[in-house]
C-alpha positions in Angstrom: -22.0 -15.3 -10.8 -24.3 -12.0 -10.1 -22.6 -9.3 -7.8 -24.7 -8.6 -4.5 -26.8 -5.2 -4.4 -24.5 -4.1 -1.5 -21.0 -4.4 -0.7 -20.0 -3.7 3.1 -23.0 -1.6 3.8 -22.8 0.5 0.6 -24.9 -0.1 -2.6 -23.2 -1.1 -5.5 -23.5 1.3 -8.5 -24.7 0.0 -12.0 -22.5 1.4 -14.7 -25.2 3.0 -16.7 -26.1 4.8 -13.3 -22.8 6.7 -13.3 -22.8 10.5 -13.0 -19.3 11.0 -13.7 -18.8 11.0 -17.5 -14.8 10.8 -17.0 -14.9 7.3 -15.0 -17.7 6.2 -17.5 -15.3 6.6 -20.3 -12.7 4.9 -18.6 -14.6 2.2 -17.6 -15.6 1.7 -21.5 -12.2 1.8 -22.2 -11.2 -0.9 -19.5 -14.1 -3.1 -20.6 -12.7 -3.2 -24.4 -9.2 -3.8 -23.3 -10.6 -6.8 -21.1 -12.6 -8.1 -24.0 -10.0 -8.2 -26.2 -7.6 -9.9 -23.8 -9.8 -12.3 -22.4 -12.5 -12.9 -25.0 -15.3 -12.4 -22.4 -16.7 -9.7 -20.0 -16.0 -8.6 -16.9 -18.6 -8.8 -14.1 -17.9 -6.0 -12.1 -15.1 -3.1 -11.7 -13.4 -1.5 -8.7 -12.6 2.0 -8.1 -10.2 2.8 -5.5 -8.6 6.2 -4.6 -5.5 7.5 -3.5 -4.9 9.5 -0.5 -3.1 12.4 0.6 -2.3 12.9 4.7 -3.1 16.4 5.9 -1.4 15.7 9.3 -0.1 13.1 11.4 3.0 11.6 9.5 4.6 8.4 10.7 2.5 8.1 13.6 -0.4 5.6 12.5 2.1 2.7 13.2 3.2 4.1 16.7 -0.7 4.2 17.4 -1.8 7.8 17.1 -4.3 9.6 15.2 -4.0 11.0 11.8 -6.2 13.0 9.5 -6.1 12.0 5.7 -8.7 12.0 2.8 -9.3 10.2 -0.1 -8.4 12.2 -3.5 -9.5 11.9 -7.1 -6.7 9.9 -8.3 -7.6 6.4 -8.3 -7.1 2.9 -9.7 -9.5 1.1 -11.7 -10.0 -2.6 -12.1 -12.3 -4.7 -14.4 -12.7 -8.1 -12.8 -14.1 -11.4 -14.2 -13.6 -15.1 -14.4 -11.2 -17.3 -16.1 -12.1 -19.3 -19.1 -8.6 -20.9 -18.6 -8.6 -23.5 -15.9 -4.9 -23.9 -15.6 -5.0 -20.0 -14.6 -5.9 -19.1 -11.0 -5.1 -15.4 -11.9 -4.3 -13.3 -14.9 -3.6 -9.7 -14.6 -3.1 -7.2 -17.5 -2.3 -3.5 -17.2 -3.6 -0.7 -19.9 -0.2 1.0 -19.5 2.0 -1.2 -21.7 5.2 -0.8 -19.6 3.8 -3.2 -17.2 3.9 -6.8 -18.8 0.9 -9.5 -18.0 1.1 -11.5 -14.9 0.0 -14.9 -14.5 -0.4 -17.3 -11.5 -1.1 -20.5 -12.7 -2.2 -22.2 -9.4 -4.1 -21.1 -6.2 -1.1 -20.9 -4.2 -0.5 -17.2 -3.8 2.9 -16.1 -2.9 4.6 -12.8 -2.3 8.4 -12.4 -2.1 9.6 -9.4 -0.4 12.9 -9.7 -2.3 11.0 -9.2 -5.7 8.5 -6.5 -5.1 6.4 -5.2 -8.3 3.1 -3.5 -8.6 1.5 -6.7 -8.7 2.7 -7.9 -5.2 0.3 -5.5 -3.9 -2.6 -7.0 -5.6 -1.4 -10.3 -4.7 -1.2 -9.3 -1.0 -4.7 -8.4 -0.9 -5.9 -11.6 -2.3 -3.4 -13.2 -0.2 -4.9 -11.6 3.1 -8.3 -12.3 2.2 -7.6 -15.9 1.2 -5.8 -17.1 4.3 -8.7 -15.3 6.3 -11.4 -17.2 4.7 -9.3 -20.5 4.8 -8.7 -19.8 8.4 -12.4 -19.9 9.1 -12.9 -23.3 7.7 -10.8 -26.1 9.1 -11.7 -28.4 6.4 -10.4 -27.1 3.1 -12.9 -29.2 1.3 -15.8 -27.3 2.8 -14.4 -24.2 0.7 -16.4 -23.7 -2.5 -14.3 -23.8 -5.7 -13.9 -20.6 -7.5 -12.8 -20.3 -11.1 -9.5 -18.5 -11.9 -9.7 -14.8 -12.0 -9.1 -12.0 -14.8 -8.1 -8.6 -14.0 -7.7 -5.7 -16.2 -6.0 -2.4 -14.4 -5.7 1.1 -15.0 -5.3 4.0 -13.1 -4.2 7.7 -12.6 -2.4 7.5 -8.9 1.3 8.6 -9.3 3.4 5.5 -8.6 5.9 5.7 -5.9 4.6 9.4 -4.9 3.4 9.0 -1.5 0.0 9.0 -2.4 -0.9 5.6 -1.6 -1.2 3.7 -5.2 0.4 0.7 -3.5 -2.1 0.4 -0.8 -4.9 1.1 -3.3 -3.8 -1.9 -5.2 -3.9 -4.1 -2.0 -7.4 -2.8 -1.1 -8.4 -3.8 -4.7 -7.1 -7.2 -4.3 -8.9 -7.7 -1.0 -12.2 -6.3 -2.4 -12.3 -8.5 -5.4 -11.1 -11.6 -3.7 -14.2 -10.6 -0.9 -16.6 -10.2 -3.5 -16.5 -13.1 -5.5 -15.7 -15.4 -2.4 -19.2 -13.6 -0.7 -16.8 -12.9 2.1 -19.1 -10.9 4.7 -17.2 -8.2 6.5 -17.3 -4.5 7.2 -15.3 -1.6 5.8 -13.5 -1.2 9.0 -12.7 -4.9 9.4 -11.5 -5.3 5.8 -9.4 -2.5 6.3 -7.6 -4.1 9.2 -7.0 -7.0 7.1 -5.7 -4.8 4.2 -3.3 -3.4 6.5 -2.0 -6.7 7.9 -1.9 -8.0 4.4 0.4 -5.2 3.4 2.9 -6.9 5.5 3.5 -9.5 3.0 5.4 -6.9 0.9 7.8 -6.2 3.8 6.0 -3.0 4.9 5.1 -2.6 8.8 2.5 0.3 8.1 -0.1 1.4 10.5 -3.4 1.1 8.7 -4.1 5.0 7.7 -3.9 4.4 4.0 -6.2 1.2 4.0 -8.9 2.9 6.4 -9.3 6.1 4.6 -9.3 4.2 1.2 -12.1 2.0 2.4 -13.7 4.7 4.3 -13.8 7.9 2.7 -16.7 10.3 2.2 -17.1 13.0 -0.4 -16.7 16.3 1.2 -15.0 15.6 4.4 -11.7 14.7 5.5 -11.8 11.8 8.3 -9.8 11.6 11.8 -8.8 8.1 12.2 -7.8 6.5 15.4 -6.3 3.2 16.0 -7.0 0.2 18.6 -9.7 0.3 18.4 -10.1 1.5 14.9 -12.5 4.6 14.7 -13.3 7.0 12.0 -14.8 10.3 12.5 -15.3 13.2 10.0 -13.0 16.2 10.5 -14.2 19.5 8.8 -11.8 21.5 6.9 -11.3 25.3 7.1 -13.9 27.1 5.0 -12.6 28.1 1.4 -9.4 26.0 1.8 -7.7 24.9 -1.0 -5.4 21.6 -1.1 -2.7 21.5 -3.8 -0.3 18.6 -4.4 2.9 19.0 -6.2 5.1 15.8 -6.8 9.1 16.2 -6.3 9.2 13.6 -9.0 11.6 11.7 -7.1 10.4 8.1 -6.7 10.4 6.0 -3.5 9.4 2.7 -3.1 9.2 2.1 0.8 8.9 -1.6 0.3 12.1 -2.0 -1.6 14.2 0.2 1.1 15.1 -0.2 5.0 14.4 3.4 5.4 10.7 3.2 6.5 11.1 -0.1 8.6 13.9 1.3 10.1 12.1 4.4 11.2 9.2 1.9 12.7 12.1 -0.1 14.8 13.4 3.4 15.9 9.9 4.1 17.4 9.2 0.6 18.9 13.0 0.4 20.5 12.4 4.0 21.7 9.2 2.8 23.6 10.4 -0.3 24.9 13.5 1.7 26.2 10.8 4.1 28.1 8.9 1.3 29.4 12.2 -0.3 30.9 13.4 3.1 32.3 10.1 3.4 34.1 10.0 0.2 35.7 7.5 -1.6 33.7 7.4 -5.2 33.9 5.8 -5.8 30.7 8.4 -3.5 28.9 8.6 -6.1 26.0 5.1 -5.7 25.0 4.9 -1.9 25.1 6.0 -1.8 21.4 4.5 1.5 20.3 5.0 5.1 21.7 1.1 5.4 22.4 1.2 2.1 24.5 3.9 3.4 26.9 2.1 6.9 26.9 -1.3 5.0 28.1 0.5 2.6 30.7 1.9 5.5 32.2 -1.1 7.7 31.9 0.7 10.7 30.9 -0.2 13.3 28.4 2.0 14.1 24.8 3.7 16.9 26.6 4.9 14.9 29.6 6.2 12.2 27.1 8.1 14.6 25.2 10.0 15.4 28.7 10.8 11.7 29.3 12.2 11.6 25.8 14.5 14.5 26.6 15.4 12.8 30.0 16.0 9.0 29.0 17.7 9.5 25.5 21.2 11.2 23.9 21.4 13.2 20.8 24.0 10.9 19.0 22.7 7.7 17.4 22.5 4.5 19.6 24.3 1.2 18.4 22.8 -2.2 18.7 25.1 -3.0 21.7 24.1 0.1 23.5 20.6 -0.7 23.0 20.8 -4.3 24.5 22.9 -3.0 27.2 20.2 -0.5 28.4 17.4 -3.4 27.7 19.4 -6.1 29.1 19.1 -8.4 26.2 21.2 -10.3 23.6 21.4 -8.8 19.9 19.4 -12.1 19.0 16.7 -11.0 21.3 16.6 -7.5 20.2 16.3 -8.8 16.4 13.1 -10.9 17.7 11.8 -8.2 20.0 12.2 -5.0 18.0 13.5 -5.5 14.5 12.3 -6.9 11.3 14.0 -8.8 8.3 15.2 -5.5 6.8 16.4 -4.1 9.5 18.7 -6.7 10.9 21.9 -5.2 9.3 21.2 -1.6 10.4 23.9 -0.6 12.8 22.7 2.7 14.4 19.5 3.8 15.7 18.5 7.8 16.2 15.9 7.0 19.3 15.5 10.5 20.5 14.8 12.4 17.2 12.3 9.8 16.1 10.5 9.7 19.4 10.4 13.6 19.7 8.8 13.7 16.1 6.2 11.2 17.1 5.1 12.8 20.2 5.1 16.3 19.0 3.4 15.2 15.7 0.7 13.4 17.7 0.1 16.8 19.6 -0.3 18.5 16.3 -3.1 16.1 15.1 -4.9 16.9 18.6 -4.8 20.5 18.1 -6.0 20.1 14.4 -8.8 18.2 15.4 -9.7 21.0 18.0 -9.3 23.3 15.2 -11.8 21.4 13.2 -14.3 21.5 15.8 -13.8 25.2 16.6 -13.6 26.3 13.5 -10.2 28.2 13.9 -8.8 30.3 11.0 -6.9 28.5 8.1 -3.9 30.3 9.1 -4.0 28.4 12.2 -4.1 25.0 10.1 -1.2 26.2 8.0 1.1 26.7 10.7 0.5 23.2 12.1 1.2 21.8 8.4 4.5 24.1 8.8 5.5 22.9 11.8 4.9 19.1 10.7 7.3 19.1 8.0 10.1 21.1 9.6 9.9 18.0 12.0 9.7 15.5 9.6 12.9 17.2 7.8 15.0 17.7 10.9 14.0 15.2 13.5 12.5 12.1 11.4 14.8 12.7 8.6 12.3 11.5 5.7 12.5 14.6 3.6 14.3 15.3 0.4 15.8 18.4 -1.1 13.4 18.7 -3.8 10.3 18.1 -1.5 12.0 20.9 0.7 12.5 23.0 -2.1 8.7 22.6 -3.4 7.4 23.5 0.3 9.6 26.7 0.2 7.8 27.7 -2.9 4.5 27.3 -1.7 5.3 29.1 1.7 6.5 32.1 -0.4 3.6 32.1 -2.8 0.4 32.0 -0.9 0.4 28.8 0.7 -0.6 28.9 4.5 0.9 25.7 4.8 3.0 22.9 3.0 4.4 19.7 4.0 5.6 16.4 2.8 2.7 13.9 2.6 3.1 9.9 2.9 6.4 8.3 3.7 8.6 10.8 2.3 12.1 10.5 0.8 10.6 11.9 -2.1 7.1 11.6 -3.7 4.9 14.6 -3.1 3.9 17.4 -0.8 0.8 19.2 0.1 0.0 22.8 0.2 -3.0 24.4 2.2 -3.8 27.8 0.3 -7.4 29.8 -0.6 -9.2 30.3 -3.7 -7.8 34.3 -3.7 -4.2 32.6 -3.3 -4.3 29.4 -5.5 -3.4 31.0 -8.8 -0.4 32.7 -7.6 0.9 29.2 -6.2 0.3 27.3 -8.9 2.0 29.7 -11.4 5.1 29.7 -9.0 5.1 25.7 -9.3 4.2 25.7 -13.0 7.7 27.9 -12.9 9.5 25.2 -11.3 8.3 22.2 -13.4 9.2 24.1 -16.5 13.0 23.8 -15.6 12.4 19.9 -15.6 12.2 17.7 -18.7 9.2 15.6 -19.9 6.9 16.4 -17.1 3.5 15.2 -16.9 1.7 17.9 -15.2 -1.9 16.2 -14.9 0.0 13.9 -12.4 2.6 16.5 -11.0 0.4 19.3 -10.1 -3.3 19.2 -9.2 -5.7 20.8 -6.7 -7.5 18.2 -4.5 -10.6 17.9 -2.3 -12.2 15.2 0.0 -13.5 12.5 -2.1 -15.4 9.3 -1.6 -13.6 5.9 -0.7 -13.7 2.8 -2.8 -17.0 1.4 -4.8 -18.0 -1.1 -6.6 -19.8 -0.9 -10.1 -21.5 -3.6 -12.1 -23.0 -4.1 -15.6 
């Protein structure tokens, strides 16, 4: 099979034309591994970046805009066809701690009870496979495709809040799209990938997949939802962003913490809708939808949160009493399997964070348009972290310590990035102050054992999105 000249409207680069020697060397290394493993050459390569979210945390699944950028850390996959008819999918990883994975049939299954790194690849493949099959009422119309062989490498720190998992979902979907000649756009594929990640039990909002596919070098992106829209967001002149890893790993698919926050926001939206007398309150499942329905701004919505919710946690019984439903109704309307056993929900705090964070994103966008000072951007980042720490309760003591070190040593702003509960933080500083801050962070890591500084501490700038290479 020959790869197309373009994919999703972007040209496919020949490996010989790559102007990045580091990526070229990584491709050669991956090709050699592929040849030894599968006794054949790959037909192409996928490079999928990680991302860092600069402002707008835990609000994409509530329908509000976010402002992320792609980073220079990435997943790299060589792909080709299998010579073994019995294998639908054979995956190998350059990192020897990850054993090979083989799927012998074209029945792709992802278990939410047993999540591994290949689960995300499988989710991306399954999402496109289901989409293609849904377009053909007669499965005999589908063209038979030989089994796939994938060799994987990469340098995105795992479980660090830099979207290594979504990068794998996107990579799987891209590969399956290419070999099946599935015609789509990057925005449409991003929405398919966001839906596909639900196979691993993560009820995310689509930010990660959208920036991974639609990023451009040199600019961050404002991502808006319903409908999905991406626009450039110019960062303050002279800004330097630094990522520091708390070294606390958090797999959001393996815990109920993330999905509990999604459920709390959903319940809060439905209670506001019910209190406001909306007849369709059951369908108003995000805080942005109820805001639109009430035709209020976010400041007015914060007032309603103060009016309708108390500080103490809500039990399921109390929520059901407010909504006039049964617990089984609540499970169906507002929860997901990973949150059925959650007994209490903090509704006021979660809703207040979402509306406040949305307000910060709108302000950030205005600052970008007006060319506001770097100090103003930093203030928004600091307020974001404080809200995530105190209202959303998704920070971690090690993250808070890193944030404090940065703020005390030249950062204009610093905040956790990603889901939280560990992972990474991002700090905004300048070229004149970055050395002092990096030295302070070096001293922090010197107290730790066996730290790989290349993956724990690094500066980032806006990089391009996912791309395809061919021989």
